[in-house]
N, CA, C and O atoms as a Maestro MAE file, in Angstrom:
{
 s_m_m2io_version
 :::
 2.0.0
}

f_m_ct {
 s_m_title
 :::
 protein
 m_atom[352] {
  # First column is atom index #
  i_m_mmod_type
  r_m_x_coord
  r_m_y_coord
  r_m_z_coord
  i_m_residue_number
  s_m_chain_name
  s_m_pdb_residue_name
  s_m_pdb_atom_name
  i_m_atomic_number
  :::
  1 25 67.635 124.506 64.132 1 A "MET " " N  " 7
  2 3 69.077 124.659 64.043 1 A "MET " " CA " 6
  3 2 69.423 126.128 64.310 1 A "MET " " C  " 6
  4 15 69.022 127.025 63.569 1 A "MET " " O  " 8
  5 25 70.148 126.334 65.348 2 A "GLU " " N  " 7
  6 3 70.475 127.700 65.732 2 A "GLU " " CA " 6
  7 2 71.918 128.012 65.298 2 A "GLU " " C  " 6
  8 15 72.875 127.411 65.787 2 A "GLU " " O  " 8
  9 25 72.040 128.947 64.386 3 A "LEU " " N  " 7
  10 3 73.355 129.272 63.835 3 A "LEU " " CA " 6
  11 2 74.188 130.117 64.790 3 A "LEU " " C  " 6
  12 15 75.416 130.110 64.698 3 A "LEU " " O  " 8
  13 25 73.562 130.833 65.690 4 A "ARG " " N  " 7
  14 3 74.301 131.718 66.588 4 A "ARG " " CA " 6
  15 2 75.120 130.947 67.612 4 A "ARG " " C  " 6
  16 15 76.087 131.483 68.154 4 A "ARG " " O  " 8
  17 25 74.761 129.725 67.881 5 A "SER " " N  " 7
  18 3 75.504 128.965 68.882 5 A "SER " " CA " 6
  19 2 76.755 128.299 68.299 5 A "SER " " C  " 6
  20 15 77.624 127.868 69.057 5 A "SER " " O  " 8
  21 25 76.863 128.207 66.979 6 A "TRP " " N  " 7
  22 3 78.024 127.554 66.362 6 A "TRP " " CA " 6
  23 2 79.339 128.203 66.761 6 A "TRP " " C  " 6
  24 15 80.261 127.488 67.154 6 A "TRP " " O  " 8
  25 25 79.474 129.527 66.680 7 A "PRO " " N  " 7
  26 3 80.764 130.125 67.072 7 A "PRO " " CA " 6
  27 2 81.111 129.845 68.530 7 A "PRO " " C  " 6
  28 15 82.276 129.619 68.856 7 A "PRO " " O  " 8
  29 25 80.122 129.857 69.398 8 A "LYS " " N  " 7
  30 3 80.397 129.588 70.818 8 A "LYS " " CA " 6
  31 2 80.859 128.148 71.004 8 A "LYS " " C  " 6
  32 15 81.806 127.896 71.750 8 A "LYS " " O  " 8
  33 25 80.207 127.200 70.336 9 A "LYS " " N  " 7
  34 3 80.619 125.798 70.438 9 A "LYS " " CA " 6
  35 2 82.030 125.620 69.888 9 A "LYS " " C  " 6
  36 15 82.856 124.930 70.484 9 A "LYS " " O  " 8
  37 25 82.297 126.251 68.741 10 A "TRP " " N  " 7
  38 3 83.624 126.128 68.135 10 A "TRP " " CA " 6
  39 2 84.676 126.733 69.062 10 A "TRP " " C  " 6
  40 15 85.761 126.176 69.229 10 A "TRP " " O  " 8
  41 25 84.347 127.878 69.662 11 A "ASN " " N  " 7
  42 3 85.283 128.546 70.556 11 A "ASN " " CA " 6
  43 2 85.556 127.684 71.793 11 A "ASN " " C  " 6
  44 15 86.702 127.578 72.230 11 A "ASN " " O  " 8
  45 25 84.525 127.077 72.354 12 A "ASP " " N  " 7
  46 3 84.719 126.211 73.520 12 A "ASP " " CA " 6
  47 2 85.579 125.005 73.168 12 A "ASP " " C  " 6
  48 15 86.448 124.611 73.946 12 A "ASP " " O  " 8
  49 25 85.339 124.419 71.999 13 A "ALA " " N  " 7
  50 3 86.121 123.259 71.577 13 A "ALA " " CA " 6
  51 2 87.577 123.657 71.338 13 A "ALA " " C  " 6
  52 15 88.491 122.911 71.691 13 A "ALA " " O  " 8
  53 25 87.790 124.804 70.752 14 A "ALA " " N  " 7
  54 3 89.157 125.264 70.495 14 A "ALA " " CA " 6
  55 2 89.878 125.531 71.809 14 A "ALA " " C  " 6
  56 15 91.062 125.219 71.938 14 A "ALA " " O  " 8
  57 25 89.188 126.095 72.771 15 A "ARG " " N  " 7
  58 3 89.810 126.348 74.065 15 A "ARG " " CA " 6
  59 2 90.221 125.049 74.754 15 A "ARG " " C  " 6
  60 15 91.282 124.981 75.376 15 A "ARG " " O  " 8
  61 25 89.390 124.032 74.644 16 A "ARG " " N  " 7
  62 3 89.750 122.736 75.236 16 A "ARG " " CA " 6
  63 2 90.974 122.142 74.542 16 A "ARG " " C  " 6
  64 15 91.860 121.598 75.200 16 A "ARG " " O  " 8
  65 25 91.023 122.246 73.210 17 A "ARG " " N  " 7
  66 3 92.189 121.718 72.475 17 A "ARG " " CA " 6
  67 2 93.457 122.480 72.828 17 A "ARG " " C  " 6
  68 15 94.523 121.880 72.967 17 A "ARG " " O  " 8
  69 25 93.352 123.779 72.971 18 A "ILE " " N  " 7
  70 3 94.526 124.583 73.308 18 A "ILE " " CA " 6
  71 2 95.023 124.235 74.699 18 A "ILE " " C  " 6
  72 15 96.230 124.200 74.937 18 A "ILE " " O  " 8
  73 25 94.114 123.982 75.607 19 A "SER " " N  " 7
  74 3 94.539 123.663 76.973 19 A "SER " " CA " 6
  75 2 95.235 122.314 77.053 19 A "SER " " C  " 6
  76 15 96.018 122.085 77.975 19 A "SER " " O  " 8
  77 25 94.970 121.416 76.111 20 A "THR " " N  " 7
  78 3 95.614 120.093 76.141 20 A "THR " " CA " 6
  79 2 96.909 120.052 75.339 20 A "THR " " C  " 6
  80 15 97.569 119.014 75.303 20 A "THR " " O  " 8
  81 25 97.287 121.149 74.697 21 A "LEU " " N  " 7
  82 3 98.545 121.161 73.936 21 A "LEU " " CA " 6
  83 2 99.730 121.038 74.896 21 A "LEU " " C  " 6
  84 15 99.670 121.533 76.021 21 A "LEU " " O  " 8
  85 25 100.808 120.379 74.456 22 A "PRO " " N  " 7
  86 3 101.981 120.292 75.336 22 A "PRO " " CA " 6
  87 2 102.629 121.666 75.503 22 A "PRO " " C  " 6
  88 15 102.457 122.559 74.673 22 A "PRO " " O  " 8
  89 25 103.366 121.811 76.583 23 A "ASP " " N  " 7
  90 3 104.068 123.074 76.831 23 A "ASP " " CA " 6
  91 2 105.094 123.331 75.741 23 A "ASP " " C  " 6
  92 15 105.540 122.416 75.048 23 A "ASP " " O  " 8
  93 25 105.452 124.587 75.611 24 A "ASN " " N  " 7
  94 3 106.471 124.930 74.610 24 A "ASN " " CA " 6
  95 2 107.775 124.244 74.945 24 A "ASN " " C  " 6
  96 15 108.288 124.358 76.058 24 A "ASN " " O  " 8
  97 25 108.301 123.535 73.973 25 A "SER " " N  " 7
  98 3 109.571 122.858 74.207 25 A "SER " " CA " 6
  99 2 110.715 123.843 73.958 25 A "SER " " C  " 6
  100 15 110.542 124.876 73.311 25 A "SER " " O  " 8
  101 25 111.855 123.499 74.476 26 A "GLN " " N  " 7
  102 3 113.029 124.351 74.269 26 A "GLN " " CA " 6
  103 2 113.383 124.365 72.786 26 A "GLN " " C  " 6
  104 15 113.354 123.325 72.129 26 A "GLN " " O  " 8
  105 25 113.712 125.532 72.265 27 A "SER " " N  " 7
  106 3 114.092 125.595 70.860 27 A "SER " " CA " 6
  107 2 115.487 125.011 70.701 27 A "SER " " C  " 6
  108 15 116.374 125.221 71.528 27 A "SER " " O  " 8
  109 25 115.646 124.290 69.635 28 A "ARG " " N  " 7
  110 3 116.933 123.657 69.388 28 A "ARG " " CA " 6
  111 2 117.823 124.597 68.594 28 A "ARG " " C  " 6
  112 15 117.311 125.374 67.788 28 A "ARG " " O  " 8
  113 25 119.134 124.556 68.790 29 A "PRO " " N  " 7
  114 3 120.012 125.497 68.094 29 A "PRO " " CA " 6
  115 2 120.279 125.116 66.641 29 A "PRO " " C  " 6
  116 15 120.731 125.964 65.872 29 A "PRO " " O  " 8
  117 25 120.016 123.877 66.236 30 A "TRP " " N  " 7
  118 3 120.389 123.474 64.879 30 A "TRP " " CA " 6
  119 2 119.626 124.211 63.790 30 A "TRP " " C  " 6
  120 15 120.252 124.619 62.811 30 A "TRP " " O  " 8
  121 25 118.317 124.410 63.893 31 A "PRO " " N  " 7
  122 3 117.654 125.198 62.849 31 A "PRO " " CA " 6
  123 2 118.196 126.622 62.769 31 A "PRO " " C  " 6
  124 15 118.281 127.202 61.686 31 A "PRO " " O  " 8
  125 25 118.562 127.179 63.920 32 A "LEU " " N  " 7
  126 3 119.119 128.523 63.928 32 A "LEU " " CA " 6
  127 2 120.464 128.565 63.213 32 A "LEU " " C  " 6
  128 15 120.743 129.492 62.454 32 A "LEU " " O  " 8
  129 25 121.288 127.562 63.460 33 A "LEU " " N  " 7
  130 3 122.588 127.494 62.777 33 A "LEU " " CA " 6
  131 2 122.400 127.249 61.286 33 A "LEU " " C  " 6
  132 15 123.165 127.760 60.469 33 A "LEU " " O  " 8
  133 25 121.396 126.478 60.935 34 A "GLY " " N  " 7
  134 3 121.107 126.253 59.512 34 A "GLY " " CA " 6
  135 2 120.735 127.540 58.804 34 A "GLY " " C  " 6
  136 15 121.182 127.786 57.683 34 A "GLY " " O  " 8
  137 25 119.917 128.364 59.448 35 A "MET " " N  " 7
  138 3 119.535 129.642 58.843 35 A "MET " " CA " 6
  139 2 120.732 130.582 58.741 35 A "MET " " C  " 6
  140 15 120.860 131.333 57.774 35 A "MET " " O  " 8
  141 25 121.608 130.534 59.745 36 A "LEU " " N  " 7
  142 3 122.819 131.345 59.687 36 A "LEU " " CA " 6
  143 2 123.695 130.909 58.518 36 A "LEU " " C  " 6
  144 15 124.218 131.744 57.780 36 A "LEU " " O  " 8
  145 25 123.849 129.607 58.355 37 A "ALA " " N  " 7
  146 3 124.661 129.098 57.245 37 A "ALA " " CA " 6
  147 2 124.041 129.476 55.910 37 A "ALA " " C  " 6
  148 15 124.752 129.861 54.981 37 A "ALA " " O  " 8
  149 25 122.725 129.368 55.806 38 A "LEU " " N  " 7
  150 3 122.048 129.740 54.568 38 A "LEU " " CA " 6
  151 2 122.241 131.226 54.256 38 A "LEU " " C  " 6
  152 15 122.449 131.598 53.101 38 A "LEU " " O  " 8
  153 25 122.173 132.065 55.275 39 A "GLY " " N  " 7
  154 3 122.394 133.501 55.080 39 A "GLY " " CA " 6
  155 2 123.817 133.806 54.644 39 A "GLY " " C  " 6
  156 15 124.044 134.671 53.799 39 A "GLY " " O  " 8
  157 25 124.778 133.089 55.226 40 A "LEU " " N  " 7
  158 3 126.165 133.304 54.829 40 A "LEU " " CA " 6
  159 2 126.404 132.889 53.381 40 A "LEU " " C  " 6
  160 15 127.098 133.583 52.638 40 A "LEU " " O  " 8
  161 25 125.831 131.761 52.984 41 A "VAL " " N  " 7
  162 3 125.990 131.298 51.598 41 A "VAL " " CA " 6
  163 2 125.339 132.286 50.631 41 A "VAL " " C  " 6
  164 15 125.922 132.627 49.601 41 A "VAL " " O  " 8
  165 25 124.135 132.743 50.960 42 A "ALA " " N  " 7
  166 3 123.452 133.706 50.087 42 A "ALA " " CA " 6
  167 2 124.226 135.017 50.005 42 A "ALA " " C  " 6
  168 15 124.343 135.599 48.927 42 A "ALA " " O  " 8
  169 25 124.755 135.488 51.135 43 A "GLY " " N  " 7
  170 3 125.543 136.722 51.127 43 A "GLY " " CA " 6
  171 2 126.807 136.587 50.301 43 A "GLY " " C  " 6
  172 15 127.184 137.508 49.575 43 A "GLY " " O  " 8
  173 25 127.468 135.429 50.412 44 A "ALA " " N  " 7
  174 3 128.683 135.209 49.616 44 A "ALA " " CA " 6
  175 2 128.352 135.163 48.127 44 A "ALA " " C  " 6
  176 15 129.110 135.677 47.305 44 A "ALA " " O  " 8
  177 25 127.220 134.549 47.779 45 A "ALA " " N  " 7
  178 3 126.838 134.477 46.370 45 A "ALA " " CA " 6
  179 2 126.521 135.866 45.812 45 A "ALA " " C  " 6
  180 15 126.949 136.203 44.708 45 A "ALA " " O  " 8
  181 25 125.786 136.657 46.559 46 A "ILE " " N  " 7
  182 3 125.449 138.009 46.098 46 A "ILE " " CA " 6
  183 2 126.697 138.874 46.013 46 A "ILE " " C  " 6
  184 15 126.865 139.639 45.063 46 A "ILE " " O  " 8
  185 25 127.575 138.753 47.009 47 A "GLY " " N  " 7
  186 3 128.815 139.523 46.985 47 A "GLY " " CA " 6
  187 2 129.714 139.131 45.826 47 A "GLY " " C  " 6
  188 15 130.316 139.993 45.184 47 A "GLY " " O  " 8
  189 25 129.810 137.840 45.555 48 A "GLY " " N  " 7
  190 3 130.611 137.383 44.419 48 A "GLY " " CA " 6
  191 2 130.071 137.882 43.101 48 A "GLY " " C  " 6
  192 15 130.839 138.263 42.218 48 A "GLY " " O  " 8
  193 25 128.755 137.887 42.956 49 A "TYR " " N  " 7
  194 3 128.147 138.397 41.729 49 A "TYR " " CA " 6
  195 2 128.414 139.892 41.573 49 A "TYR " " C  " 6
  196 15 128.724 140.362 40.478 49 A "TYR " " O  " 8
  197 25 128.294 140.628 42.661 50 A "ALA " " N  " 7
  198 3 128.525 142.078 42.594 50 A "ALA " " CA " 6
  199 2 129.967 142.378 42.195 50 A "ALA " " C  " 6
  200 15 130.213 143.282 41.396 50 A "ALA " " O  " 8
  201 25 130.923 141.627 42.745 51 A "VAL " " N  " 7
  202 3 132.326 141.847 42.405 51 A "VAL " " CA " 6
  203 2 132.573 141.496 40.947 51 A "VAL " " C  " 6
  204 15 133.336 142.186 40.270 51 A "VAL " " O  " 8
  205 25 131.939 140.430 40.449 52 A "SER " " N  " 7
  206 3 132.155 140.036 39.060 52 A "SER " " CA " 6
  207 2 131.560 141.038 38.080 52 A "SER " " C  " 6
  208 15 132.038 141.152 36.951 52 A "SER " " O  " 8
  209 25 130.532 141.762 38.488 53 A "GLN " " N  " 7
  210 3 129.883 142.728 37.597 53 A "GLN " " CA " 6
  211 2 130.446 144.137 37.732 53 A "GLN " " C  " 6
  212 15 130.016 145.046 37.023 53 A "GLN " " O  " 8
  213 25 131.397 144.324 38.629 54 A "ARG " " N  " 7
  214 3 131.916 145.667 38.889 54 A "ARG " " CA " 6
  215 2 132.559 146.275 37.643 54 A "ARG " " C  " 6
  216 15 132.332 147.448 37.346 54 A "ARG " " O  " 8
  217 25 133.362 145.493 36.908 55 A "SER " " N  " 7
  218 3 134.026 146.047 35.725 55 A "SER " " CA " 6
  219 2 133.002 146.388 34.648 55 A "SER " " C  " 6
  220 15 133.155 147.384 33.942 55 A "SER " " O  " 8
  221 25 131.963 145.573 34.518 56 A "GLN " " N  " 7
  222 3 130.933 145.862 33.521 56 A "GLN " " CA " 6
  223 2 130.175 147.133 33.894 56 A "GLN " " C  " 6
  224 15 129.844 147.929 33.015 56 A "GLN " " O  " 8
  225 25 129.895 147.338 35.175 57 A "MET " " N  " 7
  226 3 129.213 148.554 35.604 57 A "MET " " CA " 6
  227 2 130.089 149.783 35.374 57 A "MET " " C  " 6
  228 15 129.593 150.840 34.984 57 A "MET " " O  " 8
  229 25 131.384 149.645 35.614 58 A "ARG " " N  " 7
  230 3 132.298 150.758 35.369 58 A "ARG " " CA " 6
  231 2 132.321 151.104 33.877 58 A "ARG " " C  " 6
  232 15 132.334 152.277 33.504 58 A "ARG " " O  " 8
  233 25 132.326 150.065 33.023 59 A "ARG " " N  " 7
  234 3 132.326 150.275 31.581 59 A "ARG " " CA " 6
  235 2 131.025 150.951 31.149 59 A "ARG " " C  " 6
  236 15 131.041 151.836 30.293 59 A "ARG " " O  " 8
  237 25 129.894 150.537 31.740 60 A "LEU " " N  " 7
  238 3 128.613 151.146 31.415 60 A "LEU " " CA " 6
  239 2 128.574 152.616 31.837 60 A "LEU " " C  " 6
  240 15 128.052 153.460 31.108 60 A "LEU " " O  " 8
  241 25 129.124 152.917 33.008 61 A "ALA " " N  " 7
  242 3 129.158 154.311 33.467 61 A "ALA " " CA " 6
  243 2 130.019 155.169 32.541 61 A "ALA " " C  " 6
  244 15 129.657 156.302 32.222 61 A "ALA " " O  " 8
  245 25 131.152 154.631 32.114 62 A "THR " " N  " 7
  246 3 132.018 155.365 31.184 62 A "THR " " CA " 6
  247 2 131.299 155.615 29.863 62 A "THR " " C  " 6
  248 15 131.371 156.711 29.307 62 A "THR " " O  " 8
  249 25 130.609 154.599 29.365 63 A "TYR " " N  " 7
  250 3 129.868 154.731 28.108 63 A "TYR " " CA " 6
  251 2 128.780 155.793 28.231 63 A "TYR " " C  " 6
  252 15 128.623 156.627 27.339 63 A "TYR " " O  " 8
  253 25 128.027 155.766 29.337 64 A "ALA " " N  " 7
  254 3 126.954 156.745 29.533 64 A "ALA " " CA " 6
  255 2 127.530 158.158 29.631 64 A "ALA " " C  " 6
  256 15 126.941 159.103 29.107 64 A "ALA " " O  " 8
  257 25 128.666 158.306 30.294 65 A "HIS " " N  " 7
  258 3 129.296 159.624 30.403 65 A "HIS " " CA " 6
  259 2 129.746 160.115 29.025 65 A "HIS " " C  " 6
  260 15 129.586 161.290 28.694 65 A "HIS " " O  " 8
  261 25 130.310 159.204 28.225 66 A "ARG " " N  " 7
  262 3 130.779 159.585 26.892 66 A "ARG " " CA " 6
  263 2 129.603 159.987 26.007 66 A "ARG " " C  " 6
  264 15 129.693 160.971 25.273 66 A "ARG " " O  " 8
  265 25 128.493 159.233 26.067 67 A "ILE " " N  " 7
  266 3 127.305 159.572 25.281 67 A "ILE " " CA " 6
  267 2 126.762 160.934 25.716 67 A "ILE " " C  " 6
  268 15 126.352 161.738 24.878 67 A "ILE " " O  " 8
  269 25 126.761 161.192 27.023 68 A "GLY " " N  " 7
  270 3 126.290 162.483 27.515 68 A "GLY " " CA " 6
  271 2 127.147 163.630 27.011 68 A "GLY " " C  " 6
  272 15 126.629 164.688 26.654 68 A "GLY " " O  " 8
  273 25 128.471 163.421 26.979 69 A "ASP " " N  " 7
  274 3 129.365 164.456 26.455 69 A "ASP " " CA " 6
  275 2 129.115 164.693 24.976 69 A "ASP " " C  " 6
  276 15 129.131 165.832 24.511 69 A "ASP " " O  " 8
  277 25 128.881 163.604 24.231 70 A "GLU " " N  " 7
  278 3 128.627 163.759 22.794 70 A "GLU " " CA " 6
  279 2 127.322 164.500 22.547 70 A "GLU " " C  " 6
  280 15 127.248 165.346 21.656 70 A "GLU " " O  " 8
  281 25 126.287 164.190 23.331 71 A "LEU " " N  " 7
  282 3 125.008 164.889 23.168 71 A "LEU " " CA " 6
  283 2 125.137 166.368 23.535 71 A "LEU " " C  " 6
  284 15 124.545 167.229 22.883 71 A "LEU " " O  " 8
  285 25 125.912 166.656 24.582 72 A "ALA " " N  " 7
  286 3 126.113 168.051 24.971 72 A "ALA " " CA " 6
  287 2 126.875 168.806 23.889 72 A "ALA " " C  " 6
  288 15 126.576 169.968 23.613 72 A "ALA " " O  " 8
  289 25 127.863 168.149 23.272 73 A "ALA " " N  " 7
  290 3 128.629 168.795 22.208 73 A "ALA " " CA " 6
  291 2 127.742 169.053 20.995 73 A "ALA " " C  " 6
  292 15 127.870 170.088 20.340 73 A "ALA " " O  " 8
  293 25 126.848 168.120 20.695 74 A "MET " " N  " 7
  294 3 125.941 168.325 19.558 74 A "MET " " CA " 6
  295 2 125.032 169.518 19.824 74 A "MET " " C  " 6
  296 15 124.724 170.274 18.903 74 A "MET " " O  " 8
  297 25 124.600 169.699 21.062 75 A "GLY " " N  " 7
  298 3 123.741 170.824 21.401 75 A "GLY " " CA " 6
  299 2 124.470 172.144 21.272 75 A "GLY " " C  " 6
  300 15 123.884 173.144 20.857 75 A "GLY " " O  " 8
  301 25 125.765 172.154 21.629 76 A "ARG " " N  " 7
  302 3 126.544 173.394 21.525 76 A "ARG " " CA " 6
  303 2 126.798 173.763 20.076 76 A "ARG " " C  " 6
  304 15 126.814 174.945 19.731 76 A "ARG " " O  " 8
  305 25 127.000 172.757 19.218 77 A "ARG " " N  " 7
  306 3 127.263 173.054 17.798 77 A "ARG " " CA " 6
  307 2 126.023 173.625 17.123 77 A "ARG " " C  " 6
  308 15 126.138 174.463 16.228 77 A "ARG " " O  " 8
  309 25 124.842 173.184 17.539 78 A "GLY " " N  " 7
  310 3 123.614 173.614 16.877 78 A "GLY " " CA " 6
  311 2 123.093 174.951 17.361 78 A "GLY " " C  " 6
  312 15 122.090 175.433 16.835 78 A "GLY " " O  " 8
  313 25 123.732 175.572 18.344 79 A "GLN " " N  " 7
  314 3 123.242 176.849 18.852 79 A "GLN " " CA " 6
  315 2 123.486 177.961 17.837 79 A "GLN " " C  " 6
  316 15 124.523 178.022 17.178 79 A "GLN " " O  " 8
  317 25 122.521 178.810 17.743 80 A "SER " " N  " 7
  318 3 122.684 179.975 16.848 80 A "SER " " CA " 6
  319 2 122.529 181.241 17.677 80 A "SER " " C  " 6
  320 15 121.982 181.206 18.779 80 A "SER " " O  " 8
  321 25 123.004 182.338 17.153 81 A "ALA " " N  " 7
  322 3 122.963 183.600 17.874 81 A "ALA " " CA " 6
  323 2 121.550 184.122 17.997 81 A "ALA " " C  " 6
  324 15 121.215 184.762 18.994 81 A "ALA " " O  " 8
  325 25 120.711 183.865 17.006 82 A "SER " " N  " 7
  326 3 119.337 184.376 17.031 82 A "SER " " CA " 6
  327 2 118.373 183.215 17.219 82 A "SER " " C  " 6
  328 15 118.659 182.087 16.819 82 A "SER " " O  " 8
  329 25 117.238 183.498 17.825 83 A "PRO " " N  " 7
  330 3 116.239 182.432 17.996 83 A "PRO " " CA " 6
  331 2 115.690 181.979 16.648 83 A "PRO " " C  " 6
  332 15 115.736 182.744 15.684 83 A "PRO " " O  " 8
  333 25 115.191 180.798 16.561 84 A "PRO " " N  " 7
  334 3 114.668 180.315 15.270 84 A "PRO " " CA " 6
  335 2 113.455 181.143 14.825 84 A "PRO " " C  " 6
  336 15 112.661 181.598 15.648 84 A "PRO " " O  " 8
  337 25 113.334 181.324 13.520 85 A "GLN " " N  " 7
  338 3 112.238 182.089 12.938 85 A "GLN " " CA " 6
  339 2 111.130 181.140 12.511 85 A "GLN " " C  " 6
  340 15 111.393 180.070 11.962 85 A "GLN " " O  " 8
  341 25 109.896 181.536 12.767 86 A "ILE " " N  " 7
  342 3 108.751 180.740 12.333 86 A "ILE " " CA " 6
  343 2 108.224 181.378 11.057 86 A "ILE " " C  " 6
  344 15 107.881 182.560 11.029 86 A "ILE " " O  " 8
  345 25 108.168 180.567 9.993 87 A "GLN " " N  " 7
  346 3 107.683 181.083 8.728 87 A "GLN " " CA " 6
  347 2 106.290 180.537 8.457 87 A "GLN " " C  " 6
  348 15 106.025 179.345 8.614 87 A "GLN " " O  " 8
  349 25 105.423 181.424 8.055 88 A "ALA " " N  " 7
  350 3 104.036 181.002 7.809 88 A "ALA " " CA " 6
  351 2 103.757 180.861 6.347 88 A "ALA " " C  " 6
  352 15 102.641 180.514 5.963 88 A "ALA " " O  " 8
  :::
 }
 m_bond[351] {
  # First column is bond index #
  i_m_from
  i_m_to
  i_m_order
  :::
  1 1 2 1
  2 2 3 1
  3 3 4 2
  4 3 5 1
  5 5 6 1
  6 6 7 1
  7 7 8 2
  8 7 9 1
  9 9 10 1
  10 10 11 1
  11 11 12 2
  12 11 13 1
  13 13 14 1
  14 14 15 1
  15 15 16 2
  16 15 17 1
  17 17 18 1
  18 18 19 1
  19 19 20 2
  20 19 21 1
  21 21 22 1
  22 22 23 1
  23 23 24 2
  24 23 25 1
  25 25 26 1
  26 26 27 1
  27 27 28 2
  28 27 29 1
  29 29 30 1
  30 30 31 1
  31 31 32 2
  32 31 33 1
  33 33 34 1
  34 34 35 1
  35 35 36 2
  36 35 37 1
  37 37 38 1
  38 38 39 1
  39 39 40 2
  40 39 41 1
  41 41 42 1
  42 42 43 1
  43 43 44 2
  44 43 45 1
  45 45 46 1
  46 46 47 1
  47 47 48 2
  48 47 49 1
  49 49 50 1
  50 50 51 1
  51 51 52 2
  52 51 53 1
  53 53 54 1
  54 54 55 1
  55 55 56 2
  56 55 57 1
  57 57 58 1
  58 58 59 1
  59 59 60 2
  60 59 61 1
  61 61 62 1
  62 62 63 1
  63 63 64 2
  64 63 65 1
  65 65 66 1
  66 66 67 1
  67 67 68 2
  68 67 69 1
  69 69 70 1
  70 70 71 1
  71 71 72 2
  72 71 73 1
  73 73 74 1
  74 74 75 1
  75 75 76 2
  76 75 77 1
  77 77 78 1
  78 78 79 1
  79 79 80 2
  80 79 81 1
  81 81 82 1
  82 82 83 1
  83 83 84 2
  84 83 85 1
  85 85 86 1
  86 86 87 1
  87 87 88 2
  88 87 89 1
  89 89 90 1
  90 90 91 1
  91 91 92 2
  92 91 93 1
  93 93 94 1
  94 94 95 1
  95 95 96 2
  96 95 97 1
  97 97 98 1
  98 98 99 1
  99 99 100 2
  100 99 101 1
  101 101 102 1
  102 102 103 1
  103 103 104 2
  104 103 105 1
  105 105 106 1
  106 106 107 1
  107 107 108 2
  108 107 109 1
  109 109 110 1
  110 110 111 1
  111 111 112 2
  112 111 113 1
  113 113 114 1
  114 114 115 1
  115 115 116 2
  116 115 117 1
  117 117 118 1
  118 118 119 1
  119 119 120 2
  120 119 121 1
  121 121 122 1
  122 122 123 1
  123 123 124 2
  124 123 125 1
  125 125 126 1
  126 126 127 1
  127 127 128 2
  128 127 129 1
  129 129 130 1
  130 130 131 1
  131 131 132 2
  132 131 133 1
  133 133 134 1
  134 134 135 1
  135 135 136 2
  136 135 137 1
  137 137 138 1
  138 138 139 1
  139 139 140 2
  140 139 141 1
  141 141 142 1
  142 142 143 1
  143 143 144 2
  144 143 145 1
  145 145 146 1
  146 146 147 1
  147 147 148 2
  148 147 149 1
  149 149 150 1
  150 150 151 1
  151 151 152 2
  152 151 153 1
  153 153 154 1
  154 154 155 1
  155 155 156 2
  156 155 157 1
  157 157 158 1
  158 158 159 1
  159 159 160 2
  160 159 161 1
  161 161 162 1
  162 162 163 1
  163 163 164 2
  164 163 165 1
  165 165 166 1
  166 166 167 1
  167 167 168 2
  168 167 169 1
  169 169 170 1
  170 170 171 1
  171 171 172 2
  172 171 173 1
  173 173 174 1
  174 174 175 1
  175 175 176 2
  176 175 177 1
  177 177 178 1
  178 178 179 1
  179 179 180 2
  180 179 181 1
  181 181 182 1
  182 182 183 1
  183 183 184 2
  184 183 185 1
  185 185 186 1
  186 186 187 1
  187 187 188 2
  188 187 189 1
  189 189 190 1
  190 190 191 1
  191 191 192 2
  192 191 193 1
  193 193 194 1
  194 194 195 1
  195 195 196 2
  196 195 197 1
  197 197 198 1
  198 198 199 1
  199 199 200 2
  200 199 201 1
  201 201 202 1
  202 202 203 1
  203 203 204 2
  204 203 205 1
  205 205 206 1
  206 206 207 1
  207 207 208 2
  208 207 209 1
  209 209 210 1
  210 210 211 1
  211 211 212 2
  212 211 213 1
  213 213 214 1
  214 214 215 1
  215 215 216 2
  216 215 217 1
  217 217 218 1
  218 218 219 1
  219 219 220 2
  220 219 221 1
  221 221 222 1
  222 222 223 1
  223 223 224 2
  224 223 225 1
  225 225 226 1
  226 226 227 1
  227 227 228 2
  228 227 229 1
  229 229 230 1
  230 230 231 1
  231 231 232 2
  232 231 233 1
  233 233 234 1
  234 234 235 1
  235 235 236 2
  236 235 237 1
  237 237 238 1
  238 238 239 1
  239 239 240 2
  240 239 241 1
  241 241 242 1
  242 242 243 1
  243 243 244 2
  244 243 245 1
  245 245 246 1
  246 246 247 1
  247 247 248 2
  248 247 249 1
  249 249 250 1
  250 250 251 1
  251 251 252 2
  252 251 253 1
  253 253 254 1
  254 254 255 1
  255 255 256 2
  256 255 257 1
  257 257 258 1
  258 258 259 1
  259 259 260 2
  260 259 261 1
  261 261 262 1
  262 262 263 1
  263 263 264 2
  264 263 265 1
  265 265 266 1
  266 266 267 1
  267 267 268 2
  268 267 269 1
  269 269 270 1
  270 270 271 1
  271 271 272 2
  272 271 273 1
  273 273 274 1
  274 274 275 1
  275 275 276 2
  276 275 277 1
  277 277 278 1
  278 278 279 1
  279 279 280 2
  280 279 281 1
  281 281 282 1
  282 282 283 1
  283 283 284 2
  284 283 285 1
  285 285 286 1
  286 286 287 1
  287 287 288 2
  288 287 289 1
  289 289 290 1
  290 290 291 1
  291 291 292 2
  292 291 293 1
  293 293 294 1
  294 294 295 1
  295 295 296 2
  296 295 297 1
  297 297 298 1
  298 298 299 1
  299 299 300 2
  300 299 301 1
  301 301 302 1
  302 302 303 1
  303 303 304 2
  304 303 305 1
  305 305 306 1
  306 306 307 1
  307 307 308 2
  308 307 309 1
  309 309 310 1
  310 310 311 1
  311 311 312 2
  312 311 313 1
  313 313 314 1
  314 314 315 1
  315 315 316 2
  316 315 317 1
  317 317 318 1
  318 318 319 1
  319 319 320 2
  320 319 321 1
  321 321 322 1
  322 322 323 1
  323 323 324 2
  324 323 325 1
  325 325 326 1
  326 326 327 1
  327 327 328 2
  328 327 329 1
  329 329 330 1
  330 330 331 1
  331 331 332 2
  332 331 333 1
  333 333 334 1
  334 334 335 1
  335 335 336 2
  336 335 337 1
  337 337 338 1
  338 338 339 1
  339 339 340 2
  340 339 341 1
  341 341 342 1
  342 342 343 1
  343 343 344 2
  344 343 345 1
  345 345 346 1
  346 346 347 1
  347 347 348 2
  348 347 349 1
  349 349 350 1
  350 350 351 1
  351 351 352 2
  :::
 }
}
């Protein structure tokens, strides 16, 4: 049993099968239109979700800005004129 001839036999058989395949048929437009419709539906769904979440995102941004201002104010109140002293 010669293992080296297997790839050559397989390759020859595959070439014969490929040569007997039918020619490429014309592509039909319906699958293309289906994908277009699917893309439009997905885009509308994502856009609708983004619009519905816009007010919540604005509220979150306002909250984060307010928290940042409060943290900055706390830092200003805690400042002292002299650096902290280390006691041993």
